[in-house]
DRENPA-300669 format. One line per 2 residues: number of its first residue (from 1); their letters; for each residue x, y, z of N, C-alpha, C, CB. Coordinates in nm, 3 decimals. Glycine has a CB too. Layout:
% DRENPA-300669
NUM) a) X Y Z X Y Z X Y Z X Y Z ~ ...
//
This chain:
% DRENPA-300669
1) ma) 4.108 -5.696 -1.021 4.221 -5.663 -1.107 4.206 -5.735 -1.241 4.357 -5.701 -1.039 ~ 4.236 -5.666 -1.352 4.217 -5.725 -1.483 4.314 -5.841 -1.504 4.236 -5.620 -1.593
3) sa) 4.266 -5.944 -1.573 4.350 -6.058 -1.600 4.455 -6.024 -1.704 4.266 -6.176 -1.646 ~ 4.560 -6.108 -1.714 4.665 -6.086 -1.811 4.611 -6.090 -1.953 4.775 -6.189 -1.794
5) aa) 4.513 -6.181 -1.974 4.453 -6.192 -2.109 4.379 -6.066 -2.146 4.359 -6.311 -2.117 ~ 4.305 -6.006 -2.047 4.230 -5.885 -2.074 4.322 -5.768 -2.103 4.139 -5.852 -1.957
7) if) 4.433 -5.760 -2.028 4.530 -5.652 -2.051 4.594 -5.667 -2.188 4.640 -5.653 -1.941 ~ 4.627 -5.791 -2.225 4.686 -5.815 -2.357 4.590 -5.775 -2.468 4.726 -5.962 -2.372
9) ts) 4.462 -5.815 -2.456 4.362 -5.782 -2.557 4.347 -5.630 -2.568 4.227 -5.846 -2.523 ~ 4.345 -5.561 -2.455 4.331 -5.416 -2.457 4.449 -5.351 -2.529 4.320 -5.362 -2.315
11) rv) 4.569 -5.400 -2.501 4.687 -5.343 -2.567 4.687 -5.370 -2.717 4.814 -5.399 -2.505 ~ 4.645 -5.490 -2.755 4.637 -5.524 -2.896 4.539 -5.434 -2.969 4.597 -5.670 -2.914
13) lv) 4.423 -5.406 -2.904 4.324 -5.318 -2.963 4.381 -5.178 -2.985 4.200 -5.311 -2.876 ~ 4.454 -5.128 -2.886 4.513 -4.994 -2.900 4.610 -4.990 -3.016 4.584 -4.953 -2.770
15) ia) 4.698 -5.091 -3.025 4.795 -5.098 -3.134 4.724 -5.108 -3.268 4.889 -5.216 -3.115 ~ 4.618 -5.191 -3.274 4.546 -5.208 -3.399 4.481 -5.079 -3.444 4.441 -5.317 -3.386
17) cv) 4.419 -5.006 -3.349 4.355 -4.880 -3.383 4.455 -4.781 -3.441 4.287 -4.820 -3.261 ~ 4.573 -4.773 -3.377 4.676 -4.681 -3.426 4.720 -4.719 -3.565 4.796 -4.678 -3.331
19) lv) 4.744 -4.849 -3.589 4.789 -4.895 -3.720 4.687 -4.867 -3.828 4.819 -5.042 -3.716 ~ 4.561 -4.897 -3.801 4.458 -4.877 -3.902 4.439 -4.730 -3.932 4.327 -4.938 -3.858
21) ce) 4.439 -4.645 -3.828 4.425 -4.501 -3.850 4.540 -4.447 -3.932 4.417 -4.428 -3.717 ~ 4.662 -4.497 -3.906 4.777 -4.453 -3.984 4.765 -4.494 -4.129 4.906 -4.508 -3.925
23) lv) 4.721 -4.620 -4.151 4.706 -4.669 -4.287 4.602 -4.591 -4.365 4.670 -4.816 -4.286 ~ 4.486 -4.568 -4.300 4.380 -4.497 -4.369 4.415 -4.351 -4.386 4.249 -4.511 -4.294
25) ga) 4.476 -4.292 -4.284 4.512 -4.151 -4.292 4.613 -4.122 -4.399 4.564 -4.105 -4.161 ~ 4.694 -4.223 -4.434 4.795 -4.203 -4.538 4.733 -4.203 -4.677 4.901 -4.311 -4.529
27) av) 4.613 -4.256 -4.689 4.546 -4.260 -4.818 4.482 -4.125 -4.848 4.441 -4.371 -4.821 ~ 4.446 -4.106 -4.973 4.378 -3.981 -5.010 4.239 -3.985 -4.952 4.373 -3.962 -5.165
29) gs) 4.205 -3.888 -4.870 4.078 -3.886 -4.802 3.964 -3.854 -4.895 4.081 -3.787 -4.690 ~ 3.847 -3.906 -4.864 3.730 -3.876 -4.945 3.653 -3.758 -4.891 3.639 -3.996 -4.953
31) da) 3.683 -3.715 -4.768 3.618 -3.598 -4.711 3.697 -3.473 -4.745 3.604 -3.612 -4.559 ~ 3.631 -3.357 -4.734 3.699 -3.231 -4.759 3.808 -3.207 -4.655 3.598 -3.115 -4.758
33) dp) 3.918 -3.143 -4.698 4.026 -3.113 -4.605 3.979 -3.010 -4.502 4.150 -3.060 -4.681 ~ 4.014 -3.034 -4.374 3.977 -2.934 -4.270 4.057 -2.807 -4.288 4.000 -2.991 -4.129
35) lq) 3.997 -2.696 -4.246 4.064 -2.566 -4.255 4.116 -2.521 -4.121 3.969 -2.463 -4.311 ~ 4.112 -2.609 -4.022 4.167 -2.581 -3.890 4.222 -2.710 -3.832 4.060 -2.518 -3.797
37) dy) 4.292 -2.701 -3.720 4.354 -2.821 -3.662 4.253 -2.927 -3.627 4.434 -2.785 -3.539 ~ 4.141 -2.888 -3.564 4.039 -2.983 -3.520 3.910 -2.908 -3.493 4.086 -3.060 -3.393
39) cv) 3.804 -2.987 -3.482 3.671 -2.934 -3.450 3.600 -3.043 -3.372 3.590 -2.893 -3.581 ~ 3.619 -3.042 -3.242 3.564 -3.148 -3.157 3.413 -3.131 -3.146 3.629 -3.146 -3.016
41) td) 3.340 -3.236 -3.174 3.194 -3.231 -3.172 3.143 -3.191 -3.033 3.135 -3.367 -3.213 ~ 3.049 -3.097 -3.031 2.989 -3.050 -2.906 2.846 -3.006 -2.933 3.072 -2.934 -2.844
43) ss) 2.750 -3.082 -2.880 2.609 -3.053 -2.908 2.562 -2.920 -2.849 2.522 -3.165 -2.854 ~ 2.636 -2.864 -2.754 2.593 -2.739 -2.692 2.651 -2.615 -2.759 2.630 -2.738 -2.547
45) sn) 2.739 -2.635 -2.857 2.804 -2.523 -2.924 2.717 -2.468 -3.037 2.941 -2.565 -2.978 ~ 2.742 -2.342 -3.073 2.672 -2.280 -3.185 2.757 -2.275 -3.311 2.628 -2.140 -3.147
47) vv) 2.881 -2.324 -3.303 2.971 -2.322 -3.416 2.954 -2.452 -3.493 3.118 -2.301 -3.371 ~ 2.909 -2.443 -3.619 2.879 -2.562 -3.698 2.983 -2.579 -3.809 2.737 -2.554 -3.759
49) ln) 3.035 -2.703 -3.822 3.131 -2.735 -3.927 3.115 -2.882 -3.962 3.278 -2.703 -3.883 ~ 3.113 -2.913 -4.092 3.100 -3.052 -4.137 2.974 -3.120 -4.082 3.223 -3.132 -4.096
51) gf) 2.871 -3.041 -4.057 2.746 -3.097 -4.008 2.741 -3.117 -3.859 2.721 -3.224 -4.073 ~ 2.848 -3.084 -3.786 2.851 -3.098 -3.641 2.892 -2.966 -3.578 2.948 -3.211 -3.598
53) tc) 2.849 -2.946 -3.454 2.890 -2.826 -3.381 3.023 -2.851 -3.312 2.782 -2.785 -3.278 ~ 3.103 -2.745 -3.295 3.239 -2.759 -3.244 3.255 -2.697 -3.107 3.337 -2.695 -3.340
55) ks) 3.337 -2.761 -3.024 3.372 -2.704 -2.895 3.457 -2.579 -2.913 3.446 -2.808 -2.808 ~ 3.431 -2.482 -2.828 3.515 -2.362 -2.832 3.651 -2.386 -2.767 3.444 -2.246 -2.763
57) sa) 3.659 -2.484 -2.676 3.784 -2.518 -2.610 3.788 -2.669 -2.589 3.800 -2.443 -2.474 ~ 3.890 -2.734 -2.647 3.902 -2.879 -2.639 3.997 -2.920 -2.528 3.950 -2.936 -2.773
59) sp) 3.988 -3.048 -2.488 4.077 -3.103 -2.385 4.137 -3.232 -2.437 4.000 -3.127 -2.251 ~ 4.244 -3.284 -2.374 4.303 -3.411 -2.419 4.203 -3.526 -2.423 4.417 -3.447 -2.329
61) ad) 4.106 -3.526 -2.331 4.008 -3.634 -2.325 3.922 -3.640 -2.451 3.919 -3.618 -2.202 ~ 3.909 -3.526 -2.522 3.828 -3.523 -2.643 3.889 -3.605 -2.755 3.810 -3.380 -2.688
63) fs) 4.017 -3.637 -2.743 4.087 -3.707 -2.850 4.117 -3.853 -2.813 4.217 -3.633 -2.883 ~ 4.050 -3.903 -2.711 4.061 -4.044 -2.674 3.921 -4.101 -2.655 4.145 -4.061 -2.543
65) ss) 3.910 -4.232 -2.661 3.778 -4.297 -2.649 3.795 -4.438 -2.594 3.706 -4.300 -2.787 ~ 3.695 -4.484 -2.520 3.694 -4.620 -2.466 3.584 -4.705 -2.532 3.674 -4.617 -2.313
67) lf) 3.539 -4.663 -2.650 3.428 -4.731 -2.715 3.457 -4.878 -2.744 3.394 -4.660 -2.842 ~ 3.584 -4.914 -2.762 3.618 -5.050 -2.801 3.661 -5.137 -2.683 3.726 -5.048 -2.905
69) ns) 3.645 -5.087 -2.562 3.694 -5.162 -2.446 3.617 -5.291 -2.420 3.689 -5.076 -2.324 ~ 3.489 -5.292 -2.459 3.406 -5.409 -2.432 3.354 -5.468 -2.563 3.288 -5.372 -2.339
71) pg) 3.343 -5.601 -2.572 3.290 -5.662 -2.695 3.141 -5.633 -2.712 3.313 -5.814 -2.693 ~ 3.099 -5.627 -2.838 2.957 -5.612 -2.866 2.887 -5.744 -2.858 2.936 -5.550 -3.003
73) st) 2.755 -5.741 -2.845 2.677 -5.863 -2.834 2.655 -5.925 -2.971 2.542 -5.834 -2.766 ~ 2.692 -6.051 -2.985 2.671 -6.124 -3.111 2.548 -6.215 -3.105 2.795 -6.207 -3.144
75) an) 2.463 -6.190 -3.006 2.341 -6.272 -2.990 2.233 -6.221 -3.084 2.290 -6.268 -2.842 ~ 2.254 -6.238 -3.212 2.157 -6.196 -3.314 2.166 -6.292 -3.432 2.183 -6.049 -3.360
77) al) 2.078 -6.274 -3.529 2.067 -6.369 -3.639 2.195 -6.380 -3.720 1.954 -6.328 -3.730 ~ 2.271 -6.270 -3.731 2.395 -6.271 -3.808 2.516 -6.315 -3.728 2.421 -6.135 -3.864
79) gv) 2.505 -6.315 -3.595 2.616 -6.353 -3.510 2.732 -6.255 -3.517 2.663 -6.489 -3.547 ~ 2.699 -6.128 -3.528 2.805 -6.026 -3.541 2.762 -5.898 -3.472 2.837 -5.997 -3.690
81) av) 2.859 -5.821 -3.421 2.832 -5.692 -3.360 2.934 -5.592 -3.414 2.836 -5.701 -3.204 ~ 2.886 -5.480 -3.464 2.973 -5.375 -3.516 2.960 -5.252 -3.426 2.937 -5.340 -3.665
83) tl) 3.072 -5.212 -3.368 3.076 -5.091 -3.286 3.154 -4.985 -3.362 3.141 -5.119 -3.146 ~ 3.083 -4.880 -3.406 3.146 -4.777 -3.489 3.182 -4.656 -3.406 3.053 -4.736 -3.603
85) ag) 3.307 -4.610 -3.420 3.351 -4.485 -3.359 3.359 -4.381 -3.470 3.489 -4.501 -3.287 ~ 3.272 -4.281 -3.462 3.269 -4.175 -3.561 3.254 -4.040 -3.495 3.156 -4.197 -3.660
87) as) 3.233 -3.938 -3.576 3.227 -3.802 -3.523 3.113 -3.782 -3.423 3.212 -3.705 -3.636 ~ 3.005 -3.860 -3.436 2.890 -3.840 -3.349 2.914 -3.893 -3.208 2.769 -3.906 -3.409
89) nf) 3.000 -3.996 -3.193 3.024 -4.052 -3.060 3.171 -4.046 -3.016 2.977 -4.196 -3.057 ~ 3.256 -3.995 -3.101 3.398 -3.971 -3.068 3.435 -3.836 -3.129 3.493 -4.088 -3.122
91) gg) 3.409 -3.729 -3.052 3.412 -3.594 -3.105 3.543 -3.554 -3.169 3.381 -3.499 -2.998 ~ 3.655 -3.612 -3.122 3.785 -3.575 -3.176 3.805 -3.615 -3.321 3.891 -3.636 -3.094
93) ln) 3.721 -3.708 -3.373 3.733 -3.751 -3.512 3.671 -3.651 -3.609 3.668 -3.886 -3.529 ~ 3.588 -3.562 -3.561 3.519 -3.469 -3.650 3.620 -3.389 -3.733 3.430 -3.373 -3.570
95) tq) 3.596 -3.382 -3.863 3.677 -3.311 -3.966 3.808 -3.382 -4.000 3.710 -3.170 -3.918 ~ 3.835 -3.496 -3.937 3.962 -3.565 -3.965 3.953 -3.666 -4.081 4.010 -3.636 -3.841
97) gl) 3.833 -3.685 -4.135 3.819 -3.777 -4.248 3.840 -3.921 -4.210 3.913 -3.741 -4.356 ~ 3.810 -3.957 -4.086 3.834 -4.093 -4.037 3.716 -4.143 -3.955 3.962 -4.097 -3.953
99) si) 3.693 -4.273 -3.959 3.609 -4.343 -3.864 3.665 -4.484 -3.853 3.456 -4.343 -3.908 ~ 3.628 -4.553 -3.747 3.688 -4.685 -3.721 3.584 -4.772 -3.651 3.817 -4.672 -3.634
101) ar) 3.588 -4.901 -3.676 3.487 -4.992 -3.621 3.552 -5.115 -3.560 3.387 -5.034 -3.729 ~ 3.495 -5.160 -3.449 3.529 -5.290 -3.390 3.421 -5.388 -3.434 3.540 -5.282 -3.233
103) id) 3.462 -5.505 -3.483 3.367 -5.606 -3.530 3.390 -5.735 -3.453 3.380 -5.630 -3.683 ~ 3.290 -5.775 -3.376 3.295 -5.901 -3.300 3.211 -6.005 -3.375 3.242 -5.880 -3.154
105) ya) 3.267 -6.124 -3.390 3.199 -6.233 -3.458 3.180 -6.351 -3.363 3.278 -6.277 -3.584 ~ 3.062 -6.408 -3.363 3.044 -6.540 -3.303 3.093 -6.643 -3.405 2.893 -6.565 -3.263
107) ag) 3.100 -6.769 -3.366 3.135 -6.874 -3.463 3.038 -6.870 -3.580 3.134 -7.014 -3.396 ~ 3.090 -6.858 -3.700 3.006 -6.848 -3.819 2.944 -6.711 -3.841 2.897 -6.949 -3.810
109) gl) 2.980 -6.613 -3.757 2.922 -6.479 -3.769 2.952 -6.413 -3.903 2.972 -6.392 -3.658 ~ 2.854 -6.342 -3.955 2.863 -6.284 -4.089 2.832 -6.135 -4.089 2.769 -6.356 -4.185
111) vp) 2.922 -6.055 -4.146 2.891 -5.918 -4.185 2.838 -5.930 -4.329 3.019 -5.820 -4.173 ~ 2.708 -5.913 -4.352 2.650 -5.948 -4.481 2.694 -5.853 -4.593 2.499 -5.948 -4.472
113) ph) 2.673 -5.893 -4.719 2.712 -5.807 -4.831 2.653 -5.667 -4.818 2.666 -5.870 -4.964 ~ 2.741 -5.566 -4.835 2.702 -5.427 -4.818 2.800 -5.338 -4.891 2.694 -5.390 -4.670
115) vh) 2.769 -5.209 -4.897 2.861 -5.111 -4.957 2.873 -4.990 -4.865 2.811 -5.067 -5.098 ~ 2.987 -4.921 -4.875 3.008 -4.793 -4.812 3.026 -4.692 -4.926 3.132 -4.794 -4.714
117) pr) 2.928 -4.609 -4.955 2.937 -4.522 -5.072 3.040 -4.412 -5.062 2.805 -4.462 -5.098 ~ 3.085 -4.379 -4.939 3.174 -4.265 -4.924 3.312 -4.301 -4.869 3.111 -4.164 -4.834
119) as) 3.349 -4.428 -4.865 3.478 -4.462 -4.805 3.531 -4.596 -4.853 3.467 -4.463 -4.655 ~ 3.663 -4.604 -4.860 3.731 -4.732 -4.868 3.747 -4.785 -4.725 3.871 -4.718 -4.939
121) ev) 3.771 -4.915 -4.714 3.782 -4.977 -4.581 3.906 -5.066 -4.576 3.655 -5.059 -4.548 ~ 3.979 -5.058 -4.465 4.089 -5.149 -4.438 4.052 -5.234 -4.317 4.223 -5.071 -4.413
123) ll) 4.051 -5.366 -4.334 4.016 -5.458 -4.227 4.142 -5.522 -4.172 3.917 -5.565 -4.277 ~ 4.155 -5.523 -4.040 4.267 -5.586 -3.971 4.212 -5.693 -3.877 4.351 -5.480 -3.891
125) vl) 4.252 -5.817 -3.898 4.207 -5.928 -3.813 4.293 -5.932 -3.686 4.215 -6.064 -3.891 ~ 4.226 -5.943 -3.572 4.296 -5.954 -3.444 4.284 -6.093 -3.383 4.243 -5.852 -3.348
127) qg) 4.173 -6.162 -3.411 4.149 -6.293 -3.351 4.067 -6.377 -3.448 4.076 -6.281 -3.215 ~ 4.099 -6.506 -3.457 4.019 -6.597 -3.537 4.063 -6.603 -3.683 3.876 -6.558 -3.530
129) ti) 3.984 -6.675 -3.761 4.006 -6.691 -3.906 3.887 -6.632 -3.979 4.026 -6.841 -3.945 ~ 3.911 -6.530 -4.058 3.804 -6.455 -4.124 3.823 -6.460 -4.276 3.801 -6.309 -4.074
131) sa) 3.716 -6.488 -4.347 3.716 -6.477 -4.491 3.659 -6.342 -4.529 3.636 -6.591 -4.557 ~ 3.734 -6.264 -4.606 3.691 -6.131 -4.651 3.689 -6.130 -4.802 3.784 -6.019 -4.595
133) af) 3.590 -6.060 -4.861 3.578 -6.063 -5.005 3.503 -5.940 -5.056 3.509 -6.190 -5.051 ~ 3.532 -5.903 -5.181 3.453 -5.801 -5.250 3.437 -5.840 -5.395 3.519 -5.661 -5.238
135) vd) 3.339 -5.780 -5.461 3.312 -5.805 -5.602 3.336 -5.673 -5.677 3.164 -5.858 -5.624 ~ 3.418 -5.679 -5.785 3.447 -5.554 -5.857 3.343 -5.529 -5.966 3.589 -5.559 -5.919
137) gs) 3.366 -5.424 -6.044 3.270 -5.383 -6.145 3.253 -5.479 -6.261 3.307 -5.252 -6.197 ~ 3.346 -5.575 -6.274 3.334 -5.676 -6.379 3.277 -5.805 -6.325 3.468 -5.702 -6.443
139) nk) 3.224 -5.800 -6.201 3.165 -5.916 -6.133 3.269 -6.021 -6.094 3.060 -5.980 -6.221 ~ 3.395 -5.980 -6.079 3.498 -6.071 -6.035 3.506 -6.067 -5.882 3.634 -6.036 -6.098
141) ly) 3.506 -6.186 -5.819 3.514 -6.197 -5.675 3.660 -6.204 -5.630 3.437 -6.320 -5.626 ~ 3.695 -6.118 -5.534 3.827 -6.123 -5.471 3.807 -6.167 -5.326 3.899 -5.983 -5.478
143) sq) 3.851 -6.288 -5.295 3.828 -6.347 -5.163 3.958 -6.394 -5.102 3.729 -6.462 -5.172 ~ 3.974 -6.370 -4.973 4.097 -6.409 -4.905 4.065 -6.458 -4.764 4.195 -6.292 -4.900
145) tl) 4.130 -6.566 -4.723 4.120 -6.613 -4.585 4.229 -6.547 -4.503 4.132 -6.768 -4.577 ~ 4.190 -6.484 -4.394 4.279 -6.401 -4.314 4.301 -6.459 -4.175 4.224 -6.261 -4.302
147) qp) 4.424 -6.447 -4.127 4.462 -6.488 -3.993 4.496 -6.362 -3.912 4.583 -6.587 -3.997 ~ 4.514 -6.376 -3.779 4.544 -6.258 -3.698 4.660 -6.175 -3.754 4.577 -6.301 -3.556
149) fd) 4.634 -6.043 -3.761 4.725 -5.939 -3.808 4.737 -5.933 -3.959 4.861 -5.960 -3.748 ~ 4.655 -6.012 -4.032 4.642 -5.993 -4.176 4.553 -5.874 -4.204 4.587 -6.121 -4.243
151) lf) 4.577 -5.810 -4.319 4.499 -5.695 -4.363 4.427 -5.726 -4.493 4.589 -5.573 -4.380 ~ 4.315 -5.657 -4.515 4.242 -5.670 -4.642 4.177 -5.537 -4.672 4.134 -5.785 -4.635
153) vf) 4.179 -5.497 -4.799 4.120 -5.370 -4.841 3.992 -5.393 -4.918 4.220 -5.290 -4.927 ~ 3.886 -5.320 -4.880 3.761 -5.317 -4.955 3.756 -5.183 -5.029 3.636 -5.335 -4.860
155) pr) 3.769 -5.181 -5.161 3.766 -5.054 -5.234 3.631 -4.983 -5.219 3.795 -5.078 -5.382 ~ 3.636 -4.853 -5.225 3.518 -4.770 -5.202 3.403 -4.807 -5.295 3.553 -4.623 -5.219
157) gl) 3.284 -4.820 -5.235 3.162 -4.837 -5.312 3.136 -4.977 -5.365 3.164 -4.745 -5.424 ~ 3.228 -5.074 -5.344 3.208 -5.209 -5.396 3.143 -5.299 -5.291 3.342 -5.269 -5.443
159) ih) 3.061 -5.393 -5.340 2.994 -5.487 -5.250 3.099 -5.577 -5.184 2.887 -5.574 -5.327 ~ 3.091 -5.592 -5.051 3.186 -5.675 -4.980 3.123 -5.738 -4.857 3.309 -5.594 -4.941
161) ys) 3.191 -5.836 -4.800 3.143 -5.904 -4.680 3.261 -5.966 -4.606 3.038 -6.013 -4.717 ~ 3.237 -6.010 -4.484 3.336 -6.086 -4.408 3.261 -6.187 -4.321 3.427 -5.992 -4.320
163) vn) 3.326 -6.303 -4.298 3.261 -6.409 -4.223 3.366 -6.482 -4.138 3.187 -6.507 -4.319 ~ 3.327 -6.521 -4.019 3.415 -6.596 -3.930 3.408 -6.744 -3.969 3.374 -6.576 -3.780
165) lg) 3.522 -6.799 -4.013 3.528 -6.938 -4.055 3.555 -7.034 -3.940 3.635 -6.955 -4.159 ~ 3.591 -6.982 -3.823 3.631 -7.067 -3.712 3.515 -7.115 -3.628 3.728 -6.995 -3.626
167) tg) 3.548 -7.198 -3.531 3.448 -7.252 -3.440 3.439 -7.171 -3.312 3.480 -7.396 -3.408 ~ 3.524 -7.072 -3.296 3.520 -6.983 -3.180 3.500 -6.840 -3.224 3.648 -6.996 -3.099
169) pa) 3.502 -6.746 -3.131 3.482 -6.605 -3.164 3.596 -6.549 -3.245 3.463 -6.524 -3.039 ~ 3.569 -6.442 -3.317 3.671 -6.371 -3.394 3.654 -6.222 -3.370 3.660 -6.405 -3.547
171) ls) 3.760 -6.147 -3.403 3.760 -6.003 -3.378 3.840 -5.933 -3.486 3.817 -5.970 -3.238 ~ 3.787 -5.822 -3.537 3.860 -5.743 -3.635 3.835 -5.594 -3.610 3.818 -5.782 -3.779
173) is) 3.922 -5.513 -3.668 3.909 -5.368 -3.663 3.907 -5.317 -3.807 4.025 -5.301 -3.580 ~ 3.815 -5.225 -3.838 3.810 -5.165 -3.972 3.828 -5.016 -3.964 3.679 -5.200 -4.042
175) gf) 3.911 -4.962 -4.052 3.929 -4.819 -4.064 3.872 -4.767 -4.195 4.076 -4.784 -4.052 ~ 3.814 -4.647 -4.191 3.751 -4.586 -4.308 3.809 -4.446 -4.331 3.596 -4.579 -4.289
177) ns) 3.827 -4.410 -4.458 3.881 -4.277 -4.487 3.770 -4.174 -4.506 3.969 -4.283 -4.611 ~ 3.671 -4.182 -4.417 3.563 -4.083 -4.411 3.505 -4.085 -4.271 3.452 -4.113 -4.518
179) qn) 3.462 -3.969 -4.222 3.398 -3.968 -4.091 3.253 -4.012 -4.102 3.405 -3.829 -4.029 ~ 3.204 -4.029 -4.224 3.068 -4.077 -4.246 3.068 -4.167 -4.368 2.968 -3.958 -4.263
181) pg) 3.119 -4.291 -4.357 3.134 -4.377 -4.474 3.004 -4.419 -4.539 3.211 -4.497 -4.438 ~ 2.895 -4.418 -4.461 2.767 -4.465 -4.513 2.761 -4.617 -4.515 2.742 -4.410 -4.653
183) ls) 2.640 -4.669 -4.515 2.621 -4.815 -4.515 2.491 -4.850 -4.584 2.624 -4.872 -4.371 ~ 2.498 -4.939 -4.680 2.378 -4.993 -4.743 2.391 -5.144 -4.749 2.358 -4.934 -4.886
185) li) 2.307 -5.213 -4.669 2.302 -5.360 -4.670 2.224 -5.404 -4.793 2.236 -5.416 -4.538 ~ 2.287 -5.483 -4.879 2.230 -5.514 -5.009 2.094 -5.584 -4.996 2.325 -5.602 -5.089
187) an) 2.087 -5.690 -4.917 1.961 -5.763 -4.905 1.850 -5.677 -4.846 1.981 -5.887 -4.819 ~ 1.884 -5.600 -4.743 1.784 -5.513 -4.680 1.734 -5.405 -4.777 1.843 -5.447 -4.554
189) al) 1.828 -5.348 -4.853 1.789 -5.243 -4.947 1.695 -5.296 -5.054 1.913 -5.181 -5.013 ~ 1.714 -5.420 -5.096 1.634 -5.475 -5.204 1.502 -5.535 -5.156 1.712 -5.581 -5.277
191) fa) 1.502 -5.598 -5.040 1.383 -5.671 -4.996 1.316 -5.613 -4.872 1.419 -5.812 -4.969 ~ 1.374 -5.511 -4.813 1.315 -5.457 -4.689 1.320 -5.304 -4.684 1.387 -5.516 -4.567
193) sn) 1.319 -5.238 -4.801 1.319 -5.093 -4.802 1.185 -5.040 -4.753 1.350 -5.040 -4.944 ~ 1.183 -4.914 -4.710 1.060 -4.857 -4.655 0.947 -4.857 -4.758 1.085 -4.714 -4.606
195) dt) 0.976 -4.809 -4.877 0.882 -4.821 -4.989 0.934 -4.935 -5.075 0.868 -4.686 -5.072 ~ 0.876 -5.053 -5.061 0.935 -5.173 -5.118 0.939 -5.169 -5.270 0.859 -5.296 -5.073
197) ip) 1.046 -5.226 -5.324 1.060 -5.241 -5.469 0.948 -5.334 -5.517 1.202 -5.298 -5.508 ~ 0.882 -5.301 -5.627 0.773 -5.387 -5.679 0.819 -5.531 -5.698 0.721 -5.332 -5.811
199) df) 0.732 -5.623 -5.662 0.768 -5.764 -5.667 0.810 -5.808 -5.807 0.651 -5.849 -5.620 ~ 0.744 -5.756 -5.911 0.775 -5.806 -6.046 0.919 -5.770 -6.086 0.674 -5.747 -6.149
201) il) 0.972 -5.660 -6.031 1.111 -5.622 -6.059 1.206 -5.720 -5.990 1.139 -5.476 -6.014 ~ 1.178 -5.752 -5.865 1.262 -5.847 -5.792 1.254 -5.986 -5.854 1.220 -5.852 -5.643
203) ek) 1.135 -6.025 -5.899 1.118 -6.155 -5.963 1.204 -6.166 -6.089 0.972 -6.179 -5.998 ~ 1.200 -6.061 -6.169 1.274 -6.064 -6.297 1.424 -6.052 -6.274 1.227 -5.952 -6.389
205) af) 1.464 -5.966 -6.181 1.607 -5.943 -6.157 1.676 -6.063 -6.096 1.626 -5.822 -6.067 ~ 1.605 -6.136 -6.009 1.668 -6.247 -5.937 1.616 -6.383 -5.980 1.647 -6.230 -5.788
207) hl) 1.536 -6.387 -6.087 1.483 -6.512 -6.140 1.407 -6.588 -6.031 1.598 -6.600 -6.197 ~ 1.320 -6.515 -5.963 1.238 -6.572 -5.856 1.092 -6.575 -5.899 1.256 -6.492 -5.725
209) np) 1.014 -6.659 -5.832 0.870 -6.655 -5.856 0.804 -6.574 -5.744 0.811 -6.800 -5.862 ~ 0.677 -6.537 -5.758 0.612 -6.453 -5.656 0.616 -6.510 -5.515 0.470 -6.429 -5.694
211) ve) 0.603 -6.641 -5.501 0.606 -6.704 -5.368 0.744 -6.685 -5.305 0.571 -6.855 -5.377 ~ 0.847 -6.704 -5.384 0.983 -6.690 -5.331 1.012 -6.547 -5.287 1.084 -6.734 -5.436
213) ve) 0.966 -6.450 -5.365 0.986 -6.310 -5.327 0.917 -6.279 -5.196 0.934 -6.216 -5.437 ~ 0.795 -6.326 -5.182 0.721 -6.299 -5.059 0.787 -6.368 -4.939 0.575 -6.346 -5.073
215) li) 0.839 -6.487 -4.957 0.907 -6.557 -4.848 1.030 -6.480 -4.804 0.946 -6.700 -4.890 ~ 1.104 -6.426 -4.898 1.223 -6.349 -4.862 1.184 -6.222 -4.788 1.305 -6.316 -4.986
217) ka) 1.085 -6.151 -4.839 1.040 -6.029 -4.772 0.988 -6.059 -4.632 0.931 -5.960 -4.855 ~ 0.918 -6.168 -4.616 0.862 -6.207 -4.486 0.973 -6.236 -4.386 0.771 -6.330 -4.501
219) sf) 1.086 -6.290 -4.434 1.196 -6.321 -4.345 1.255 -6.195 -4.283 1.305 -6.399 -4.420 ~ 1.249 -6.083 -4.353 1.298 -5.957 -4.299 1.199 -5.892 -4.204 1.330 -5.861 -4.412
221) rg) 1.071 -5.926 -4.221 0.972 -5.871 -4.129 0.975 -5.943 -3.995 0.833 -5.879 -4.191 ~ 1.044 -6.057 -3.989 1.059 -6.131 -3.865 0.933 -6.200 -3.821 1.105 -6.043 -3.759
//
């Protein structure tokens, strides 16, 4: 039988998901408006819409998901796990202009600087103390320390990050006003792209010498 703590956490997650979806859904969506009530993703269908195939007949189960029931593994270099619910793994979200993510942090866990080119993001803290920040087009940093049930907005397309400031685990939920917000990790894009940016450009842009550039690139190669 589930413990009282597990039941409480599950209920909090459900409430958080509803709140974030309501907040994001109230904003002007970045995706095209659907022309029908829904289009549940179905890989076996021949009806294609928004890049996904649609079920000819949907059921109540298509509009629910258990993706966030278990924490993600934070046993990695960043100490963070992001579980994204989108149209590809939660069919009921297709054409709704929404996606949502569970973010688990180990102590000191970091979601590194990145951008979402197609969506704004609303972050809701559920556990722990999290610092969230973004940099605007004038290079001004907006940073805030958040406690459980605090919210923070990352405007669309701006570089942002979040980090667990506590000594224990932390948990947050993020909502996006796109079913495909996109993700570009800044450091990976610059130093670990498939066709790497020429070293002399990285040296000049970041005031690095050739040895330093190679050391950074080597760190991404593991």
